[in-house]
Structure formats: C-alpha cells, structure tokens
N, C-alpha and C positions, 0 to 999 in steps of 0.2 A: 504493500500500500504506500509506503514511503517513497518508493521509486515512482509509482504512479502519480503521486502528488508533485514530485519534482518535475516530471515530464509535463504536467498540466500547467504549472505556474507560468511558463513563458507564453502560453496561449491565452492566459487570463488578462482581463483589462484591470480589474480592481483587486483580485486575489482575495475575495471574501468567501466566507463559508457557504453562504446561500448560493453563490455562483458555482462553487465546487460541487455542491449537492445536486444542482441542476445538471451540471456537466456529467456527473457520475450516473444520473438517471438516464440521460441521453445515450451515454456510453453503453449502458446495459441494454437499452432498447435497440441499439444498432448492432448488438452482438459483438461488441469489442472492436468495431471497424468504423469509428466515428470520423476519422480523417486519414489522409494519405500518410504513409510511413516514410515515403521518399520525397525528396524535394523535386518538384517539377522543373523542367527547363524553362528558360525565359520565354521562348517562343512556343508556348503551349496554352491550351484551354483547360481549365479545371472545372469539372462538372460536380456539383455538390448540392446538398440540401441547404436550406436557409439555416437550419439548426447547426449544421456542421460549419457554416461560415461565421458563426459567432466569434468575435475577437479577432477576425482577420480583415484585411483590407486589400483591394485590388484597384489598379488604375481604371479598368473597364469592367463593368458588371452588367450582365444581361439577366433580367428576370422574365421567365417564360410563362406563357399560358395564363395571362391575367384575365381570365374569364370566370364567370360564376360557376361554381362547382369544382373549379380547379384551384383558384386562389382568390377568395377564400373557398375552402372545401365545404361541401354540404355537411351540416352537423350530423353526427351519428348518435343514436340513442345509447347511453351508457349501459353496460351490463349490470352494474351495481351503482346506485346513487347513494351519496352520503346523506343521511337524514338531516333535515333542516334543524330539528330539535337539538342535535348534538353539535351544531356549529357554534363556535365562540364568536366568530366575526359575523357581521351582517351579510346576508345573501347579496351577491353582486346584482346591481340594478341593470336593466336593459338586457340586450342580447350578449351574454357573457362569451359565447363562442365567437361572435364577430369581433368582440373586443380583443380576444386573445389572438385571433388571426390578424387583426390590424397591427398589434404589437409585433408580431412576427414579420409582417410586411415592412414595418419601420426598420427592423433589424436588417432586412435585405437591402433597403434603400441606402442605409448608412455604411454599407460595405464599399461603396464606390468612392474613389478619390478624384477622378477626372471626368468620367462620362458614365452615365447611367442610361440603359436602354430597357424600356418596358415594352413587351410584345403581347399582342392579343389577336386571336383569330375570331372575328366577329361576323355573324350574319343575323338577319332579323328573325330567323325561325328557331334556331337551336342555341347558338352561342351568344351570350350577352356579355358586354364588358364588365369587368369587376367593379364593384362599387368603390374599391380603394382608388381607382383612377380618378374618381370625382374630386377628391381632395386636391389633386394636382390640376386637373382640367379647369375646375371652377375658380381657381385662384388666378384672377386676371393678371395681377402684377407678376406672379411667378411665370405664368404662361408666356407673357410678352418677353421677359428677360432671359429665361433659361430653358424654355421648352420648345422643341421642334417636333412637329407631328408629321410622320411619314406614312405613306401607304404604297403598296406595290403598284407599278404602272400596269394598266390593262393593255393586253395585246390588241392592236388594232389592225384591221385589214387594210391592205394597200388601196389607195383611192385613185380612181381615174381622174383625169383633168375635169371631166364633167361633174362628177360627184364632189370633187374638192371645191369647185366653184359654187356648187349648190349649197355646200356646207359653210361657205364663207371663209375657207382657209386662206384665200389669197388676200383677205382684207384684214387690217389691224382691228383688234377688238379686245375684249376682256380676256385676260389670262395669257396674252402673248408678249407681255413686257411693255406694252404701250401705256402712256400715262393717261390717255383719253378713256373716259368711261364708256362712251358710246361713239365709236368712230363711224364716219360716213360709209354707207354701203352702196355699191353700184348695182346690186341685183337683189331681188326678193324683197325690196323695201315695202311693198304693199302687202306682203304675206306674213313675214316673220318679224318677231319682236326681239330687239336687242336685249330686253330685260330677261328673256328666257335663257340667253347665254349667261347673263350675269347671275341668274338664280342658281346656276350649277356651282358657283364658286363663292359668292358673297355670303358670309356668315356673320351677322352682327353679334356683338358680345352677348352672352347669355346673362340675363339679370340675376343677381344673387341677393337674397335667397331666391331660388327658383319658385315662382308662384304658378300653381296649376289649378285647374278647375275640372269638373266633370266634362264640360263641353270642350275644353282644351285637350284633355286626354282622349276623348272620343275623336276629335279632329285629327290628332296624331295617329291614332290607331287606324283611322280611315285612310289617311294619306299624309305622310310626314311633310311632303312639299306644301300641302295646304296649310298645315300648322305653321311652317316657316313664313309663308306669306301673311297669314292672319295675325299670328301672335308675336313674331319677331320682327317682321317688316312693318307690322301694324297697318296693313292695307285693309280697308273696309269696303265691303260690297254694298251696292245700292239697296234701297228698301225693296222688299218683295211682299206680295199680297198676304201670304200665309203668316209672315213675321209681323206685319202691321196689324193684322187681325188678332193674332195671339196677344200682342202687347195691349191692345184696347180691351180685350176680354179680361185679361189679368188685372188691369188697373180698375176696371169697373167692379169686378168681384171684390177686390181689396177694399174699395171705398164702401161698398154695400155691407160687407161683413164687419167693417170697423164700426158701423152704426149698430149692427146687430149685437156686437160685444157690449155696447153701451146700454143694451136692454130695449132698444127701439124696435118696433114692428114696422119696418120700412115698406111703404107701398111700392108697387112695381113701377109706377110713374116716375118715382125718384130714381130708381135704377135705370130706367130708360133715359132720363135726363143726363145722368152720368155718362152713359154709353154715347149719347149724341155729342156731349161736350168733348169726350176723349177721342172721337173718331177722327181719322186722318186719311186723306185719299192717297197718300204716298205708297207706291209700290203696285198699285192696281193697273192692269193693262188697259182697261176701258171702263166706261160707266156701267156697262152691263155686269161685268165681273164684280165691281164695287157694290152694286145693288144686291147681287146674289149673296155676297158675303154679309152684307148688312142685314138682310132678311134672316139668314141663318143665325147670326149673332143674337138677334132679338128673340127668336124662338128658343134658343138655348138658354138665354138669360131668364126667360119666363119660366121654363121648367126648373132651372136651378133655384130661382126665387121661391117658387112654390114648395120645393123640397126642403129648403132651409127653414121656412116658416112652419112647416109641418112637423118638425122635430126640434129637439133641444140640442144645440151644438155648443159645447164648452170650449171656446177658442182661447188658448193660452198665449199664442203669439202669431203674428203675421209678418211675412217678409223677414224672417229671422236670418241675419247674416252670421257667418262664422269664419274663423281662420284656424285651421288645424295645422300646427307645426309638426313636422315629421323628421326622422333621422335623415342625415345627409343634407341639411340646410334646404329643406323643401317645405313650402307652405301651401296647403290646399285650401282654397277659398270657395265659398258658395253661399246660396241663399235659399232657405226653405220657404215655400209658399205659405204653409200654415202648420201649426202644431196644436192638436186638440187633446183635451183630457177626456177620458171616459172610464166607466167602471170604477174600480177601487184603486185609484192612483195610477192608472195606466195612461200611456200617451201614444198618439199616432202622429206620423208625419204625412201631410197631404200635399201632393203636387198636382196642380191643375193642368190638363192637357186639352188643346183645341183640335188636335189631329184625330185621325181615325182610331177608334178604340182598339186596344191590343188585348192579348190574352194574359192569363195569370203566369204562364211560362215566360212571357216577355218581361213581365214585372220582376220575376225571380232573377232574371239574368241582367237586369238593367243596372248599369254601372253608376248612374246618378243616384239611385236609391241606396246603393251600397255605400257611397261616400256620405250620404245623409246619415245612415245608421252609424258609420264610423265616427262622424263628427258629433253626433248626439251622445255617444258613449264617452268620447275623450275630451270634448270641449263643453258640451251642455250638461254633461253628467247625468244622463238618464238613458235607459235602454228602451228604445221604442218597441211597443208590443205589436205595432202594425206599421207597415209602409204602404201608402195608398196612392194609386193613380186615380184621380177623379176626372173622367172623360166628359167634357161638356157637350159633346156632340149628341150623346144619348143619355146624359146625366147618370152614368153608371160608375161604379167603383170597382177597382181591381186591387185586392189586398195581398200582401206578401210579407215575409220576415227575412231576417238575416241571422245566421249562426256565426259562431266564432271562426269556423273554418272559412266562411265566406269573407269575413273581415280580414283574415290573414291573406287571402288571395288578393283582396283589394289593395292592401298595403304593398304586396309584391308587384302588382301592375303599376302602381304609382311610382315605386322605386325604379322599376325597369324603364318606364317611360322617361323619367327624369334622366337616367343614365344615358339613354339613347339620344336625348336632346343635347345633353352636355357633350356627348361624343360627336356631335355634328352630323348625325344620320338623318338626312332629309330627302332621301331618294323618293321620286314620285311613285305612287302606287296606282296606276291607271285602272279604270274599270268602266264599262259601258254606262251603267246607271249613275254611279257617283260622279263621273266626269261630265255627264250631259248637262247638269244644272250647276256645275261649279263656277262660281264667280271669277275664279282666277285662271280659267281655262286659256284665255288668250296669252297669258304670261308663262304658262307651264312648259318646261322643256320637253316633257313627254308628249304633249299635244303638238308642239312644233315638230318633233321628230316624226310623228304620224303624218303631218302635212308634207314633210319633205319626202317621205317614202311614197306617199300618194302622187306627188308631183313628179318624182323621178320615174315612177311606174307609168305615168301618163305620157312622159316624154320619150320613153323607150320604144 
C-alpha cells in the first residue's frame, strides 16, 4: 500500500485523503488499469476516460459524443438505494445524476491547456445535443471571444453553367465574403427572394434567459424555419379572419364573465354590445366572409350566455399569466383563459376555442394543456383536477388530466426544444398542408428551392 500511495502522489493535485479514497475506488472499478504504465511518445493520441484524466493536462483535448444518452449518460436505477432515514446530510436537491455528470464534464473541460474540441453527432430524430453544451453556446461573451463552431461540409454535385446561373452562383451575395447584404441580381429578380438566401445563414443572438411558450414550441416542432422567422427575426404576419374572430370572441367572453364574477345577471344585449364594440374587419377577405363570421359569433355567444346563466360557475381567475422558470436558464410563459373552482376545493383550467371541436384524445395529447398543468403545479401551487377545452362552436366541453409521467415528458420536450434552438437548428421542414397557409412562404429557402426545381424542369 505504501508503494501504491507513493506512485499516486505525483498524479494528485492536492494530495488529500478524500482525493486518494476516490482514486482508490476508481482504481478498483477499473480492475487495476486506471492509467497507462508507459509514457506515450510526443506524437501520439491518448484515449482515456474522463475519470482517468483527473490530475492530468494536455495541450489539445477532444471530448467525444456530446449527445444525450452518451454524455450525460441516461441514469440507471440503483440496485440498492441508501434509505433517506439513515442519511446524516440533507438529500441533494434537483437532479443529482445530472449534477454529478456536469461535474465530470467540468473535469474534462479543464484538462485542456491550449485548445478544447467538443464533438457531437446530431440529427432531429434520434441524437440530441447534450444539455452541457448550452452553458457554452448560451454565453454570448464566451461564444464571441473563444468559441468557433464547425460542421462538416456537405458534398455537392457539380453544377452546369445553366444551373449555376439559376442558383445565382455567379452573383455576389450572402455568404461569399461580400460586404453587401443584398447584392444586385441580373436574373430571377421577379421570382426569388434574397432574404431566402440570407435565412440559410443569418442567426440572430438567442435571448437569455430563453423565453418559450406553448405556441413557440409548437411552431418549432412544426417547422424550425418558421420559428426562426417569427420568434427570432420577429416578423409578423398580417391579420387573418380566423385570428381576428378568435380575438373578438375571447375579449367578449372575458368582459361578460368579469361581470358574472361580480354577481350580475348580464342580459344578452350587453354581451352583444361588447361583441359589436370589439369587432374589427381586419383580416377578412370580403364583406360576405365578414358577415358569415359575425353571424356565427352571435349564435355562439347566445348559446354560451344561456349556458353560463343556467349554472353556477365559481370563477377564481381570468387571463391568468404565468412565468415558469426551468433548469438551463429557460422561462416558459403563458396565459390561462380561466380557472374555476368546483366540488370540494378542486380546480379546473379552461381554455376557450373558436375552431372546430376536437376529441378527448386530442385534448390528452395537447401540449398547451400540458404546460398549463405544469405551471399550475410549480408556479400557482395547485394540481388541476381537470383541463378543459371549451369549444364555442357547439358550446361543448372536452375534459382531460395530466399525470406525473406526462409532466416529465413535457419538461423533456421543453429542454430538447431549447437545446435545438440554442444549437442553431432551423432547417425548414416543408409539408403540403402546413406550407400552403404559411405567412413566411415567400421568404422560405425550401419554397424557393421548389420554385427553382420547377423552373429548371420547365426549361429543360
């Protein structure tokens, strides 16, 4: 043992007993082969675990496979857990496994003297970037001064002069070293947008803390490019009939129910007055469409008004806003249409919908309701007994609930979405139906590519 300690001392940083005990434990786990027994040549690569690298330093360090499940590894259920009752110290708060993995990651980072290279193989389906990369990517000062992000170049097919001209390769533009943002084009000026080329490269700084909402996450899951345009470029689409109608209906119901909360039995004429006052013609294609929406709105409000007055509704809150802080410097925001009390201290969260009524299965899978349930538990400090979609079209209610496993999945989706956003993954995800009504279609690189293919096919 004395000889073992003498050999260990040069490898130790502080030569403390706790450090020696940890080393001895790792030595036993590694079967007595914790490090190389021979000195490697200068022109060589040393492959080792992070544990084995403790106390060592190298000019260049490569940390491989920084993807979820690899680093940090997925937690394994212990065969034997130490009883909480016998612990002298307080039980660690938060995710103890992630905390330990993060400490190990820090050890790996600090082994490098000159250059540190972090590698990850990422795709949208299986491999997600490690959350440990967020601490580096999200630090704007560090990223500007010390971080260089590289990706393998994609192999491209040789272009003919005709296709090269159609793609604009002979013209200066974004990404070719020119200082101009939009250089003049000689061809395709009436068809293609220079912004579509810019969208492939321009990535504005990600605001920190990263603020997300149910609609933002749904937008990213539907099409990352759409999220980029809407939430990072802050482009706004023009008004549309369905959106204008929904806004008027929500405002009318809010004012009506505010009077009901005061104990007033509001006449329908008052509700109609609110509706007429809030109505806006913005977004409707013509007078006929506007009148049809208006008639439908009045009929729906009449049925809703009768239903509310026919029963006792104990409204606790309306338009309840929340901010849910999460691990990784993420803040989830939202607003609940209504919170009701019922029964013996139970609560329900109600979200009013003006669209086509959906099924209970749709409500069970809805991400917005999952975020409401999570925020209710962690911010508003109550566990909702029901999550309700109230469809105004037929004045029906669809009820659902969320269990702890559902909330865990919701947290994972939020964390993965944030990681992808911070990693700059905004590739278009085109589809026939979602692209058809997309307000950003004229700016989208995927749409432009489809146009180019169609034009080239027509010219052949």
